N, C-alpha and C positions, 0 to 999 in steps of 0.2 A: 505495499500498500504506501502511496507517495503521499507522507502527511505533512513534509516538510521542504521548504524552498525558499530560495532566496533569491529575490528581483529590484532590481531597478525601475523605477518608476518615476516618468518624464511626463509633467501636462505639458503643453503647448505653451510656447512666448506671444505675448500681445505685438501685434503690429505695430509699427511707428506708425506718428502720424506724418501726415505729408506738407511741405513747404511748397505751395505753388501760386501763380496768380493770374487770373485770367487775361486770356491772351486769344484774340479773333479777329477777323477783319472789322475792321473800323475800329478797334477798341486794342489799344498798345500800352494801356495803363493800369488796367484793370483791378480791380480788388485783391484781396486775398479768399483763395477758395482748396484750399487744402484741406482734405478729408483727414477723418479719424483713424488710426488702426483698427483691426476687427481683434475681440478677446483669441486667445487662447484656449485650446479645447483640455475639458476637465478628466481626470480619470476618476471614475467611479467604481468602488467595489461595492456588486449586490450578492447578497445569500440567496442559494436554491436549491433547494430539497433534491433538485431534479440532478446534483451530481455529490459525492461523497468521498474524493479522493481531490487531491492536485495534482492528476497524471496529467492532465492535459498541460499543464506547465513545465514539463519534463524537458529538458533542453533550451527553456526560454531563461533570458537571462536580464532582457530588458522588456518594458512595454511605453511606448511612446503614443501622444495623443497629437493633432494637428495643428499648428502655430496658427495664429491669427496673421491676414494678410497686411501690406502696408498701406495706408491711406491714399486715396489717388486724388486727381484734379479734377475739377467741377463738385467739391462737398462729398466723394463718394467714399463710403468707410469702406475698408477691408474689409474681405468675408473673414468671417467667424471660424476658426478650427473645430473640426467636429469634437463629440466629448465620446470619450473609449468607456464603454460599461466593461468590466470584468467579474463573470459570473465565479463567485467562491462557494463552496458548501456550506452549508449551518455550523457552527460551530468552529471556526477558523474564526482565529487569534494573529492579529499582526501585531509583529512587535517590530520596532523601531532601530535602525541601525545607525543611521545617519541622513541628514538631510541640508539640502542649501539655504541660504538666509532666510529666502520668501518663505520656505517652508517653516524655519524656526519661528516668523513672526506671525504667521497662522496661526501656527501652534499654540506658540504662548498666549495669545488674547482669545482665542477662541476654543482652543484645544478640539479642534475638527469637526468641533459641533455645528458651524455654518461657516458659509463661504463669505468673504470679506467682499464690502462694499466698497466704490471705487473713492469715496470717504477717506478709508482708512489706509488706500494705498497711496504711498512715497512716489511721487512720478519725477524725472530729472529729466532738465529739457534741454535742447541743442539748439544752436545757433547758426546758419550758413551764412557766406558772404554773398551766395548768389541762390537763385532759387533752381539751378538747373543741378546745382550740388550734391552731392550724396554725404549723409551725416557720417561722421566717425563712429567707428567701432565702440559702442559702449562695453564698459567693463563687466566680465561674464561673473555668473552667479552659479558657477558649478558645486557641487558637491564638495565640502570640505568637512574630512574626517574628523569626528569630533574625539574618537579613543584611537591611538595609535596602535595600539595591541589589537584591535578590531580589523584595520586597515591590514596588518601583518598576515592575520589569520584567511582573512577573505583573498589574498593572492595565494597563499599555499594548501589552504584545507575547502572542503565541501561545508555546505551548510549545514547537515548534520554535525560534522565535527565541530563548528563554532559553537554550535548550540550545546554541546556535551560540554563542551570546556568553561565555557562564560556560563555558561544556566540562564537565568531571567537575571539577575542582581546587574547588570551591564548593560541592559536591553530595555526597552520602555513600548508599554502595551500601548498601543494609539487606537487600536480598535477592536470590537468583538462582535461578532455575528453569533445570534442565539434564536433569530426567528427568518422565515421565508420572505424573501422582497425586502428585508431590511438593506440599506443604501448608504454607505458614507463618501462625500468626497473625500478622497485618499490625497487628491493632488488637484489642488485648484489653477485651473490656467490664468495666464498673464492679463493683464487689463491693457487694450490697444492705447495708444497716445493720442491725444488731440493732434489735428492738424492747425495751421499756422491763422486759420478761419477763426478759430476759438480767440484767439491773442490779440485781434484787432480793434482799436477805441478810437475816441476822437483825436488823440493825438498821438497815435501809434497805428497808421492806415496803413503801413506796408511791412508788416511784421515779417521777419525772415526766422523767428522762432518758432518752434513744436515739441511734441516732447516724446521720447523715445516709448515703444511699447514696456511695460513691466514683465519679467523674468516667471516662468511658467514655475510652480513647485516640483521639486525633485527630491525623492526620497529611495531610500535603501534600504529594504525590508523582506524580514522573514515570516513567510504564510504558513500559520500552523494549523494544522486541523485536531480538534479536539473532539472526541464523539461524544454524542449528548444521548443518553439512551438512561431509563429508569433503574436497570439493574444490568450492572457488571459481574461476569462468570470468571473468577480468578481461579487459577489450582495450575497444578505442574501438569506438562503432558500426558497424556491418555488417562487421562484423570476423567475425560467424559463431559468435558463441557460441550463438545460441537454435538455428542449424541443429546445431549440434555435440548440444547436448543432446538434442535431437527425434533423434539419429541413435543417441545412444548410451543413450536410457533411454523410457520410453514416457510423459515428458510433453510437452505438444503447448503451447509458447508461440506467441506471433503472429510471425509472421517477415513482413519485408516489405523492400524494399530502402531503405530512407530513415532516419535518425537519429532515436534513441529508440524504434525499433517496443519496444523493451521498457521498460517504466516503471514496473513491478513485480518482483521479484525471483521466479524460478520454480525450484521443485525438482524434482527426477527421481530414482530409483534405480535403477543398473545390475547387474543381473544378475549375480553373480560363481559361480553354480554353486549346487549343492545342500549344498556342505560350507561357503560363506563368506556371509557377511551381504553384502546389498546395499552399494552404494559410494553413496552420497547426493553430488548433484551441486549444484549451485546456479548457474543464469544469471542475474547480476545486471544491473541496468542498464550502458548502455555510458558508460566514462569519457571525460571532457572536460579540455584542459589548462586547469589552474585550479580544477580539481573540489577540491582540500585548500584552497581558498579559499573554496568553497559556491559556483561555478560549475555552470551546467547544474545537474543532480542532485546533485552535490557530497557534501559530508557525508554526505547518506542515503544514497549509495553503500557508501562507504568505510564504513560502521560495519558493514553486516552481512557483511563480509567477517575481521572480527575474529575470529569462532570458525570459520573455515574452517581445517580441518589441514593444507590443500596450496593453493595456489594456480597454476591452470594460465592462462596469459599467452597468450590469443589474438592473432595478428596475422594480415594479410593483407594481400597487394596486389591491387590490381583490376584490370579487363583495360586501362585507360587508364594505368594507372601501367604496366604490363608492358609494354603496346605504344609507350609514347611514353617510352620510356628504352631506349637501344642497348646499355649497355655495363651488364653482369652487375654487375660490380662496385658501380655507382651504384643499382642495384634491392635488394641487398641492404642497402647503407646506409639505405635507404630504410624497410626491415624493422628495422632497428637503429633506427633514431631511434625507433620506434613502440616498440621494447622498452624504451627509455631513459628516453623519457617516461613510460612507465607506471611503471617505479622509482622516479622523482622525485617523481610526485605521491603514490605509496604511503609512500614515505618523510616526504616533507612533512606527510602527516596521523600516521604514527604510524611508530617503529622496529620495531616488534612484526610490521608486517605482511611484512618487508624477512627479518626473521628466518625466518617460513615457509618451507618447502620450494616451490621454482619448479619449474615445468615451461613449456618452450616449446613452443607447437602452432601450426605454421605451417600456417594454413587456405589453398584454394583454389590446390591443387596442381595440377590439371587447366588450370591456366593457365600454368604454368611449364616450360619447356624443359630437357632434364637436364644443360645447364651451371649455370641457374639452382639446380637444387636441388643440384648437387651443391658448389654454394658455400655454401648456405644449411648444408649438412650439416658444411661445413669451420670455419664461422664459428661454429656451434653443435653439436657433437657429440651431446649428446644430447637435441636438439630431434626432435618426430615432425612429419612432413612428411603435410597430409590433404589431401582433398578432400571436403566434406559433400556436393556435388552427385555427384560417381562412387561416393562410397565406399571412393577410396586412404585408406589408412594407418590407416583406422577401427580393425580388428583387432588392429594391431601396438599401437595406443593403449590399446584394451581389456585 
């Protein structure tokens, strides 16, 4: 699953205003008629339930919106650049790595909650000696790296590697998408500068001044998808999470008796009747010891359960473990070791995960005798014993 990408987002620049004067047959010294420049296009991020990964961004480095065109003669306003709408999955979080000055100014003023209006923008004028000249190139507003260590990392490492090394302490969350259709203008386009017609007055009838268009906002960001689900199924490989999801919902994840059958999270919806909304369940890749330190699927797994409302810890003994140990207490201890190791890994990643509501699901109960089942219920009174193979306990779990 592609769930973390790095992108440079560049809104369009505003077009320059025009310096020109009316010249036609019989009119050799007409008044100013320079038009205004067009606005640069915005980049808008929009949440969509139709997609659930960032796969469409694979291999993509930059997204640009159109620049506004410069103003023309006869008061013609430059054409505005088209906005660029980028669809992202519901649950996407946008982390800021860097931005240019234009982007920083709006973020500090509005927090990206709205666009800046014209009177909030600082424009720079230019002046010509003759109307036929072109203005000098304005000073660019390219991105200035806020943190040297991040620049060095992005030149040498992938987005995933940077995220693993820095975590969120040095990254700033600037947007989070939690519902379908939600939009954020992540980079606002520049405003067009005014033409010389805007600078005429009774005492200044032949103005050679106009305005530069302003720069569009630029940002380098991480897009990260955090799965939104009511229930997250956590457990070691082969505990039966995928089987459980397939029995409770219409989801059909790949199921086999070997580690890491599940390489990408799968979602399913459990029907709860007409009067209640369905329960969204997430089957997440199997956890292994050391996952919080990046082993196996590691932090890729752990990121996905942060937004789950409740965690179902799926544990089980296989046939060899059941038959290989004679004492009931030893068998129960094996289950308890799984539970404690899972709690340890989650706690090492984030205390938030331990504060969620937990439910222990003991799978493969068709392999257990009554003494073992009784001891399991004694050790964990609220645990639910199930068998995905026979269906035992599934209705109780529903």
